[in-house]
C-alpha positions in Angstrom: 24.2 -10.5 90.5 21.4 -9.7 88.1 20.2 -12.1 85.5 20.9 -15.2 87.5 19.4 -18.2 85.7 17.8 -20.8 87.9 19.1 -24.3 87.0 17.5 -27.6 88.0 19.6 -30.0 90.0 21.0 -32.9 87.9 19.0 -36.0 89.0 20.7 -39.1 90.4 21.7 -42.0 88.3 18.8 -44.5 88.0 19.5 -47.8 89.9 18.2 -49.7 86.8 21.1 -48.4 84.6 23.6 -51.1 83.7 27.2 -50.7 85.0 28.6 -49.3 81.7 25.9 -46.7 81.3 26.1 -45.9 85.0 29.9 -45.1 84.8 29.2 -42.9 81.8 26.4 -41.0 83.4 28.4 -40.5 86.6 31.3 -39.0 84.6 28.9 -36.7 82.7 27.2 -35.6 85.9 30.6 -34.9 87.6 31.8 -32.8 84.6 28.6 -30.8 84.5 28.6 -30.2 88.2 32.2 -29.1 88.1 31.6 -26.7 85.3 28.6 -25.2 87.0 30.4 -25.0 90.3 28.2 -27.5 92.2 31.0 -29.9 93.3 32.1 -29.6 96.9 35.7 -28.6 97.6 36.4 -27.8 93.9 38.7 -25.1 92.8 36.9 -21.9 91.6 39.3 -22.1 88.7 37.4 -25.1 87.4 34.1 -23.3 87.0 33.1 -22.1 83.5 32.9 -18.4 82.8 29.8 -17.7 80.8 29.1 -14.8 78.5 26.6 -13.4 81.1 29.4 -13.3 83.6 31.6 -11.3 81.3 28.8 -8.9 80.5 28.0 -8.4 84.1 31.6 -7.5 84.7 31.3 -4.8 82.1 33.0 -6.5 79.2 31.3 -5.5 75.9 30.8 -8.9 74.4 29.4 -7.5 71.2 26.3 -8.7 69.3 25.7 -9.4 65.6 24.9 -5.7 65.2 27.4 -4.2 67.6 31.0 -5.5 67.2 32.7 -2.2 68.1 34.3 -3.7 71.3 37.8 -4.9 71.4 36.4 -8.4 72.1 34.1 -9.8 69.4 32.4 -12.8 71.0 29.4 -12.6 68.6 30.3 -15.9 67.0 29.9 -17.6 70.3 26.4 -16.3 71.0 24.9 -17.1 67.7 
């Protein structure tokens, strides 16, 4: 797939974090990893579809100066 964006790994939770902050950071990390498709054994249906994916599939996502497609996603990319 063209236009693949290299993303850094989400770092581990610091051992110095207190338990409340640690629980919060673990939850945020799990959500981000799920949306990005980095969690093992997750359903592919949990992964987020990005505008780039739609464009690579041939969907005309439109832009601020080209909204002739049946799908006007221009508000999402501003």
